[in-house]
One Martini backbone bead per residue (centre of mass of N, CA, C, O) as a GRO file, in nm:
protein
   92
    1MET     BB    1   5.389  -7.449   6.055
    2ARG     BB    2   5.546  -7.553   5.798
    3GLU     BB    3   5.701  -7.828   5.684
    4SER     BB    4   5.933  -7.684   5.531
    5ASP     BB    5   6.027  -7.515   5.777
    6ILE     BB    6   6.098  -7.750   5.960
    7ARG     BB    7   6.312  -7.877   5.777
    8MET     BB    8   6.497  -7.628   5.763
    9ARG     BB    9   6.560  -7.611   6.065
   10LYS     BB   10   6.689  -7.888   6.088
   11LEU     BB   11   6.909  -7.836   5.881
   12ASN     BB   12   7.039  -7.590   6.028
   13MET     BB   13   7.126  -7.750   6.283
   14LYS     BB   14   7.336  -7.933   6.119
   15ILE     BB   15   7.433  -7.677   5.957
   16GLU     BB   16   7.698  -7.451   6.011
   17GLN     BB   17   7.868  -7.486   5.735
   18VAL     BB   18   7.963  -7.354   5.406
   19LEU     BB   19   8.112  -7.423   5.100
   20VAL     BB   20   8.180  -7.192   4.835
   21LEU     BB   21   8.268  -7.302   4.517
   22PHE     BB   22   8.464  -7.129   4.262
   23ASN     BB   23   8.545  -6.978   3.966
   24ARG     BB   24   8.769  -6.766   3.885
   25PRO     BB   25   8.812  -6.520   3.695
   26VAL     BB   26   8.957  -6.417   3.435
   27SER     BB   27   9.177  -6.222   3.316
   28ARG     BB   28   9.181  -5.965   3.084
   29SER     BB   29   9.481  -6.032   2.977
   30LYS     BB   30   9.384  -6.277   2.863
   31ARG     BB   31   9.352  -6.466   2.612
   32ASP     BB   32   9.019  -6.504   2.526
   33SER     BB   33   8.835  -6.394   2.771
   34PHE     BB   34   8.563  -6.327   2.624
   35ARG     BB   35   8.454  -6.628   2.630
   36TRP     BB   36   8.401  -6.611   2.969
   37THR     BB   37   8.229  -6.374   3.071
   38GLU     BB   38   7.940  -6.491   3.093
   39SER     BB   39   8.008  -6.731   3.272
   40ASP     BB   40   8.132  -6.572   3.508
   41CYS     BB   41   7.879  -6.409   3.575
   42GLY     BB   42   7.703  -6.653   3.644
   43VAL     BB   43   7.871  -6.756   3.879
   44LEU     BB   44   7.859  -6.497   4.053
   45ASP     BB   45   7.552  -6.503   4.082
   46GLU     BB   46   7.538  -6.781   4.226
   47VAL     BB   47   7.707  -6.703   4.469
   48ALA     BB   48   7.527  -6.476   4.572
   49LEU     BB   49   7.271  -6.644   4.608
   50ALA     BB   50   7.371  -6.875   4.788
   51SER     BB   51   7.486  -6.698   5.020
   52SER     BB   52   7.227  -6.547   5.084
   53LEU     BB   53   7.048  -6.794   5.155
   54LEU     BB   54   7.223  -6.904   5.378
   55ARG     BB   55   7.221  -6.656   5.564
   56LYS     BB   56   6.908  -6.640   5.590
   57SER     BB   57   6.924  -6.944   5.725
   58GLY     BB   58   7.188  -6.934   5.929
   59VAL     BB   59   7.435  -6.996   5.741
   60HIS     BB   60   7.761  -7.031   5.727
   61CYS     BB   61   7.986  -6.893   5.476
   62PHE     BB   62   8.239  -6.993   5.248
   63ILE     BB   63   8.417  -6.812   5.002
   64HIS     BB   64   8.583  -6.977   4.715
   65GLY     BB   65   8.825  -6.922   4.473
   66VAL     BB   66   8.929  -7.096   4.172
   67ARG     BB   67   9.165  -7.220   3.899
   68THR     BB   68   9.270  -7.493   4.017
   69LEU     BB   69   9.302  -7.810   4.128
   70HIS     BB   70   9.505  -7.748   4.346
   71GLU     BB   71   9.338  -7.534   4.491
   72ALA     BB   72   9.089  -7.708   4.548
   73THR     BB   73   9.232  -7.924   4.724
   74ASN     BB   74   9.332  -7.727   4.939
   75VAL     BB   75   9.059  -7.617   5.030
   76LEU     BB   76   8.926  -7.891   5.099
   77GLY     BB   77   9.148  -7.983   5.305
   78ARG     BB   78   9.098  -7.720   5.506
   79SER     BB   79   8.810  -7.765   5.540
   80ARG     BB   80   8.526  -7.787   5.777
   81SER     BB   81   8.322  -7.843   5.580
   82ARG     BB   82   8.053  -8.074   5.500
   83VAL     BB   83   7.954  -7.861   5.289
   84VAL     BB   84   7.936  -7.824   4.922
   85PHE     BB   85   7.929  -7.572   4.684
   86ASN     BB   86   7.963  -7.650   4.342
   87LEU     BB   87   8.048  -7.377   4.102
   88VAL     BB   88   8.236  -7.517   3.914
   89GLU     BB   89   8.307  -7.503   3.552
   90ARG     BB   90   8.625  -7.439   3.556
   91LEU     BB   91   8.974  -7.501   3.478
   92ASP     BB   92   9.317  -7.401   3.411
   0.00000   0.00000   0.00000
């Protein structure tokens, strides 16, 4: 077994769950939403990749999208996860 595999297994044993936090895309009805379309797609791609890799590594992940700082603090306050992947690029 490679050293990197051993390290990953040790890491997995310690991390039971991870919160993947991201900014929810703006609704299409909002004015000027076209300016964020590419950025939102990039964030959603990153969420899919991060959660896929975590699950393949045996780590349970909770995926939660937020739009405001208030939502983010509520999610973080209720979360039992000790590790957070912060993929938030902007808040409304």
